[in-house]
C-alpha positions in Angstrom: -40.3 16.7 15.2 -39.5 20.3 14.1 -37.9 20.9 10.8 -34.8 22.5 12.3 -34.3 19.3 14.5 -34.5 17.1 11.5 -31.9 19.2 9.7 -29.6 19.1 12.8 -30.0 15.3 13.0 -29.2 15.0 9.4 -26.1 17.1 9.5 -24.8 15.3 12.6 -25.3 11.9 11.0 -23.5 13.1 7.8 -20.6 14.4 9.8 -20.5 11.3 11.8 -20.3 9.1 8.7 -17.6 11.3 7.1 -15.4 11.1 10.1 -15.6 7.3 10.2 -14.1 7.2 6.8 -11.3 9.6 7.7 -10.1 7.6 10.8 -8.6 4.9 8.4 -5.3 6.0 7.1 -3.6 4.5 4.1 0.0 3.9 4.8 1.1 5.0 1.3 -0.8 8.4 1.6 1.9 11.0 1.9 0.3 12.8 5.0 0.2 9.3 6.9 3.2 7.5 5.1 4.6 4.6 6.9 7.4 2.9 5.1 7.1 -0.8 6.1 3.3 -0.7 6.1 3.3 0.9 2.6 5.8 -1.7 1.2 3.6 -4.5 2.5 0.4 -2.8 1.3 1.6 -2.4 -2.2 2.9 -6.0 -2.1 -0.2 -7.5 -0.8 -2.9 -5.3 -2.4 -4.1 -3.8 0.8 -3.3 -3.2 4.5 -4.6 -3.9 7.9 -6.0 -0.9 9.8 -7.1 -1.5 13.5 -7.1 -5.3 12.9 -9.4 -5.2 9.8 -8.2 -5.9 6.2 -8.6 -2.9 3.9 -8.2 -4.1 0.2 -6.6 -1.3 -1.8 -5.5 -1.2 -5.4 -2.2 0.5 -5.7 -1.4 1.7 -9.4 2.2 2.1 -8.9 5.2 0.3 -7.4 6.5 1.2 -3.8 9.2 3.7 -4.9 6.5 6.0 -6.5 4.7 6.4 -3.0 8.1 6.9 -1.2 9.1 9.6 -3.6 5.7 11.3 -3.4 6.0 11.3 0.4 9.6 12.8 0.2 8.3 15.6 -2.1 5.4 16.3 0.1 7.6 16.7 3.1 10.2 18.7 1.2 7.4 21.0 0.2 6.4 21.6 3.8 3.5 19.1 4.0 2.5 18.0 7.4 2.9 14.4 8.5 0.7 12.6 11.0 1.9 9.5 12.8 -0.5 6.6 13.2 -0.8 5.0 16.6 1.7 2.0 17.1 0.1 -1.2 15.9 -2.4 0.5 13.6 -1.2 -1.5 10.6 -0.7 -4.8 12.5 -2.5 -7.9 11.6 -5.0 -9.1 14.1 -3.7 -11.7 16.7 -5.1 -15.2 16.6 -8.0 -15.8 18.9 -7.0 -17.4 22.2 -7.6 -21.0 22.4 -7.3 -21.6 18.6 -4.5 -23.9 17.7 -3.0 -23.6 14.1 -0.8 -26.5 13.1 2.2 -27.7 15.2 2.5 -31.0 16.9 1.4 -30.4 20.4 0.1 -33.4 22.4 -1.3 -35.0 19.2 2.1 -35.2 17.7 3.7 -36.3 21.1 1.3 -39.2 21.4 1.9 -40.4 17.8 5.7 -40.0 18.1 6.1 -42.2 21.1 7.2 -45.2 18.9 5.5 -47.7 21.2 3.4 -49.1 18.4 0.2 -48.5 20.1 
């Protein structure tokens, strides 16, 4: 392989890796601020992005991030809206039952003494 081809591949790989990290958007970051998602993120110590949990340590209470966002916007900062559902928890897998009574509870609650 030629030297220029190696350099090109290295640059392409580096750019690809860098762009992967940028695709995740912290809901408390001023440019991507999402009020409800930021409140939950600060309370929970992280947020969901595209169905995956992203643990994040927030050093300040929620009002700090809201105030920072307002200052950012007031100063002409550009805000990017994340796609709907980006900060949603993943749905349960189909066919997985978690709790409830269902048919098991119905069979045990018949009172017939079986």
